[in-house]
Structure formats: C-alpha cells, structure tokens
N, C-alpha and C positions, 0 to 999 in steps of 0.2 A: 197787479203783480203777475209776472209771466210764469208759465209752467216751468221754464228753466230756472227762474229764480226760486220757484216754490220747491224745486228739488225732486221732481218726479223720477229723474234718472240719476240721482246722487248715488255714489258707490255705497254698497252695503258694508258696514264695518262690524267687526266683532265687538260685542259688549264687554266692558271691563268686568273681570271676575268670573266670567264663564265663556270659554273659548267656543262653545257650541252655539251660543246665542249670537245672532246677527241683528244689528239695529239699522233701521232706515229712518233718517231724520224726517223725511217727508211723511212717513207713516205716523210718527209720533205727533207731527203737527196737525194732521188732518183727521185722526181717528175719532176725536171727541165730537167734531162737528158732523162727521159721517154718522156716528152713533145717534146723535140728536135727531137727525132726519130719518135714519133707517128705522128708528123705533116706531114711527108712524105707520110702517108697513108690515110690522111683525105681529103674529098672533099671540095670544096669551100663553099658549103652550104649543109644543110641537118640536120638529127637528129642522135645524138650519144647516145647510151644506155650503161651506165657503170654498170657492174655486181659487186656485193659485194664491194660497194664503201667505206666501212669502216668508217674512221674518217671524210671523205669529203675533206681532204687536197689535194688529187689529183684532184678531179673533179672541185674544185673551181679555181685552177690554170689553168686547161685545158679550162674551160669556159671563163676565162678572156683572155687567149692568143688566143683562136680560137673563136672569138666572132661572127662569121658569122654562126656558128653551134649552134643548140639547144641541150643542154645537159640534160640527164635524169639520175640522180643518183638513185641507188637502194641498198637495203640491207635487210636481214631478221632479224637482231638484233635490237631490239627497241632502245638500247642505241646508236648504230651507226646511226640509222635514226635521233635521236635527235641531235647528233653531226653534221651530215650533214646539217640538217635544220638550226641549229644555225649559222654555218659557211656561209651557203647560204644567210641567212638573213643579216648577217654582210657585205657580199660581195655585195649584192644588184645588182646582174647581171640579166638583163632582159632575157638572153638566157639560164639561169640555172633554170630548173623547180623544184618544190618542190619534195623532195625525196619520193620514194614509196617503199612499202614492195615488195620484190620479192624473192621467193625460186625457184632456177633454176630447182629443181627436180619436181616441179609442172608444169602443162601444161597451166595454165591460162595466162601466159605471152606470149604464142605463138600468141595471138591475137594482140600484139603490133606490131609496125613497126619502123624500123630504117635503116639508111644507113650504120652505123658502130656500132659494139659492141666491147666494151673494157672490158677485165678482167685482173686485176692486182693482182698478188700474191694470187690466188684463188685455183688453181688445187692441189697444194701440201699440203694444209691444209684442205682438204675435201676428202670424200670417192671417190674411183676410179670412181664410177658411175656418179659423178658430171661432169667429163670430157665429157662423152657421152651426158649428159643432156644439157650441154652448147652448144655443137655443133649441136645437133638435134634441140634445141630451136633456135639457130642462123639461121639454115636453114629455119625455119618457119618465123622468124621475119625480116630477111634481104630481101630486094628486089633484083632484078637482078643486078649483079655487086657489091652487098653488101660485106663488109669487116669485118672479125673478127680478132681482135688483142689481143693476149694472152701474158702476161708478167710474167716471173717468172723463177725459176730454173727447169731444165729438164735434163733427160738423153737422149742420142741419140744412138739408136740401142743397148741399154743396157749398154752403156759406160758413166761413170761420167766424166764430163769435167775437174774436179779437185778433189783432195783428200778431200778438205774441203766440197764439195757438197756431197761426200759419207758420211762424218761425219754428215753433216746436215740431210741427209736422215735417218741415224740411230737415230739421236736425235728426228726427227719428229715421227718415228715409236714407239719410247719409250713413247712419249706423247700420241699417239693414233695409234693403229695398222692399222687403215684404212687410215692414212695419208702417205705421202711420195712423192718423185719426180716421175712424170709421164714421160713416154718415148715418144719422139716426133714421132717415127715410129708408135706407137700405135694410137696416135692422128691422124696422117696422114691416117691411115686405116679407122678410123671412118669418117673422112672428105671425103674420097674417096667414101664411101658408101652413102654420102649425096650430091654427085656432087659438093663438095667444093675442091678447089685446093690450096695447100700451095704455096704462091707467094713470101714469104720472111722468112728468118731465120737470125735474126740480133743478133750478140753478143752484150751484154750489160754489164755495170759494175757489180762488185760483183758476177761474175760467173752466170749471168742471161742471158736469151734470150728474144727477142721479136719475136713471131711466128705469121705469118699473113696468114689467109686463105680468099679465095674470092669465091663467087658464080659466075657462068657464067653470062655474060650480057644477 
C-alpha cells in the first residue's frame, strides 16, 4: 500500500458533533500500531513531549494506554491546538496536559524537560532545517538516557524502500519544494554531533519507519 493510498496527506475534516475537533483518517488508522511499537521504548514513569500533535488523535490514545506517563501535546497551528484541547477535554485524562504552542525552530522550548520526545509524520512535511531543530532541541530537553522517537517515511543512504515512497516524495515536492522524505543517514549524522545514538530502526506499516535515538545515561 502506498503512502498516498494510506492517506498521509488526506485533508483534515471536522469531526461530527464538535466543530473544534479535526479528524485525520490516516491518524486513526495508524495510531494503534504506532502505540504497540512505541510502548517498547517508553519508561514506566516520566514525561513525554509530542511535537506537532496535529488533530490530537494520537496523543489521546497514547495517554489512555500509557497512563503512568504524563503527556504534553504541542502544535503551532491554532486550529490543531483547538482540536487537541477539545479531544483532551472529552477524554478527561489526568495525565494529559493542556496542549501548548510550540514551534520547533524557536529555542524557547529548550527550557522544557522530558524523558521521551515523540514526533509523528513531521519531518517530510516541513523544511529540511526542521530535522536539525528537532534533534538539537531534543538534546536540550531530554535528560540523560532520554529517548527521541521519530515516525514517518524516510530514505536510507539515498535509497527509497519502495517505488510508492519515491512517488510520494515527488508529490510532496510538488506541494512544497522544501518538503520531502529525509534520509536516515543524514539524521544519524546530526544525532552523532549531539552525542545521540540511534538505538532502533523499526519497519512500520505503509512503508514507514520508527527511528529511535537516545542520549547517554
């Protein structure tokens, strides 16, 4: 199944019954399997920061499933922040904090602290500089042994893992020349300069990966 078929860029639609809630069909399809794999990299307790939380459909499920962790959702889009807030209010989970504005290219978020940072489907729909901003910010925000989990489509050493991902990359660049699949080797190089080590590269459905980096203890 290709990324286009999987709906990575499907239009976000208001949810019936609540005009502030936005729904992304792809998020609903992939969040369970992401949670299944993500759970293997989460501590028993601590704080998790999600970057670019979008509709809030991922973080609400994560907070419900991993209820010993405190979850902080973020986004820079006001409509997304409203959707996250509406879903969080409905879920009424004590371990899910109110969403907050965050632009990863700014440095004010470096004063935050977290045990884990999660970024889902962010790198390929953002300028290339965002990849470096996420890793440099993570190196500041995470404590010793902290983990950065990145989910999405990538190339590896310049190679697309499927023809559909190559087509998806072309599609993204048509939408915005600054978008496109990032190469894991390039991200590894950024991480190495920040004393972060890639500890996992997990194949995921719909031609995606979960890439995990960790700071030394």
